[in-house]
VOPAGU-2260 file (C-alpha; in pm, 1 decimal, decimal comma):
REM VOPAGU-2260
SITE   aa  ch    i         X         Y         Z
SITE  MET   A    0   -2097,8    -357,6     665,1
SITE  LEU   A    1   -1873,0    -653,0     522,9
SITE  LYS   A    2   -2128,4    -929,0     380,7
SITE  GLN   A    3   -2050,0   -1343,2     421,0
SITE  ASN   A    4   -1871,1   -1382,7      81,4
SITE  GLU   A    5   -1618,8   -1049,3     112,1
SITE  ILE   A    6   -1270,0   -1029,4     220,3
SITE  TYR   A    7   -1053,7    -767,7     236,0
SITE  VAL   A    8    -717,2    -752,1      48,4
SITE  ILE   A    9    -401,6    -602,6      51,2
SITE  GLN   A   10    -187,2    -585,0    -266,1
SITE  PHE   A   11     141,0    -459,2    -205,6
SITE  ASP   A   12     304,6    -419,5    -547,9
SITE  TYR   A   13     697,3    -295,8    -484,5
SITE  SER   A   14    1013,4    -233,6    -713,3
SITE  THR   A   15    1342,2     -78,1    -694,5
SITE  GLU   A   16    1664,6    -134,8    -850,4
SITE  GLU   A   17    1722,0    -453,6    -694,7
SITE  THR   A   18    1409,2    -617,2    -619,6
SITE  ASP   A   19     991,4    -617,7    -710,3
SITE  GLY   A   20     715,3    -826,8    -655,6
SITE  VAL   A   21     360,4    -836,9    -545,4
SITE  ASP   A   22     258,5    -971,2    -221,6
SITE  LEU   A   23    -110,5   -1032,4    -123,2
SITE  TYR   A   24    -282,1   -1031,1     243,2
SITE  LEU   A   25    -643,6   -1179,2     273,5
SITE  PHE   A   26    -826,7   -1065,8     582,1
SITE  ARG   A   27   -1168,7   -1090,5     701,8
SITE  ASN   A   28   -1207,4    -842,5     951,4
SITE  PHE   A   29   -1095,6    -443,7     828,5
SITE  ASP   A   30    -926,2    -341,5    1148,4
SITE  THR   A   31    -673,4    -647,4    1152,7
SITE  ALA   A   32    -617,7    -584,8     713,4
SITE  PHE   A   33    -617,1    -191,7     804,6
SITE  ALA   A   34    -343,1    -219,4    1099,8
SITE  LYS   A   35    -157,2    -446,7     829,2
SITE  PHE   A   36    -183,6    -188,9     580,1
SITE  LYS   A   37     -89,9      91,7     819,3
SITE  ASN   A   38     188,8    -111,3     906,6
SITE  ILE   A   39     333,2    -159,0     564,4
SITE  ILE   A   40     320,7     205,0     443,8
SITE  LYS   A   41     547,4     272,6     806,0
SITE  ILE   A   42     792,5     -17,2     686,2
SITE  GLU   A   43     804,9     200,6     356,8
SITE  GLU   A   44     830,2     501,3     463,1
SITE  LYS   A   45    1135,1     356,5     702,2
SITE  PHE   A   46    1292,9     203,9     394,7
SITE  TYR   A   47    1283,4     585,2     141,4
SITE  LYS   A   48    1415,0     711,3     422,5
SITE  ASP   A   49    1716,3     499,9     493,9
SITE  ASN   A   50    1797,8     436,0     112,2
SITE  TYR   A   51    1736,9     731,9     -51,8
SITE  SER   A   52    1872,3    1072,0      63,6
SITE  SER   A   53    1662,8    1267,9    -190,9
SITE  TYR   A   54    1339,0    1130,6    -150,7
SITE  GLU   A   55    1145,7    1418,0     -20,1
SITE  GLU   A   56    1240,2    1604,0    -363,2
SITE  ASP   A   57    1242,1    1287,4    -610,2
SITE  PHE   A   58     909,7    1090,9    -460,9
SITE  GLU   A   59     559,6    1196,2    -452,7
SITE  LEU   A   60     288,3    1018,4    -251,8
SITE  ASP   A   61     -73,4     995,7    -413,5
SITE  THR   A   62    -274,1     870,6     -91,5
SITE  ASN   A   63    -686,3     867,5      48,9
SITE  ILE   A   64    -593,6     715,0     381,0
SITE  ASP   A   65    -675,1    1020,7     556,6
SITE  ASP   A   66    -999,3     946,7     393,9
SITE  ASP   A   67   -1264,0     799,5     659,0
SITE  LYS   A   68   -1539,6     740,5     446,7
SITE  ALA   A   69   -1354,3     583,1     221,1
SITE  LEU   A   70   -1418,5     171,5     150,5
SITE  GLU   A   71   -1111,5     133,0     -28,0
SITE  TYR   A   72    -752,9     261,1      49,0
SITE  TYR   A   73    -470,7     309,6    -156,0
SITE  TRP   A   74     -64,3     490,8     -78,2
SITE  ASN   A   75     116,5     506,2    -377,5
SITE  TYR   A   76     478,0     651,9    -333,6
SITE  LYS   A   77     686,8     646,7    -653,7
SITE  ASP   A   78    1011,5     799,7    -822,7
SITE  LYS   A   79     926,7    1131,7   -1005,6
SITE  GLN   A   80    1189,0    1005,5   -1258,0
SITE  ASN   A   81    1243,7     600,7   -1234,1
SITE  TYR   A   82     859,8     457,1   -1230,0
SITE  TYR   A   83    1009,6     149,4   -1185,5
SITE  VAL   A   84    1099,5     272,4    -821,3
SITE  HIS   A   85     761,7     255,6    -626,7
SITE  THR   A   86     506,6     140,6    -419,0
SITE  PHE   A   87     189,7      63,5    -466,6
SITE  LEU   A   88     -43,9     -69,4    -181,9
SITE  ASP   A   89    -374,7    -117,0    -178,2
SITE  LEU   A   90    -693,7    -222,7      50,0
SITE  LYS   A   91    -962,8    -371,5    -164,8
SITE  ILE   A   92   -1274,8    -545,4     -42,6
SITE  LYS   A   93   -1343,1    -814,3    -294,8
SITE  GLU   A   94   -1616,6   -1099,2    -310,8
SITE  ILE   A   95   -1554,9   -1470,2    -310,7
SITE  ASN   A   96   -1800,3   -1768,4    -411,1
């Protein structure tokens, strides 16, 4: 259960040959945060499929999105040969004061 002084944070760290950045999204409600998290994954999967013909062979995925008992989630997708082409997506709980 989320405490009064906690929020959900999505940290979206991305990098391609043309751009990079880190976006942060803050939520009070887990369901809203998790829906946004899954939507970003859907968009990123489409991006890699559309832009990298060998994405299945050249990229690797590390995730715990199917773990029903996890308190925090991650979805990390990266090029095996080029670390700078990646998506690192985290859903975390953070304390606020």
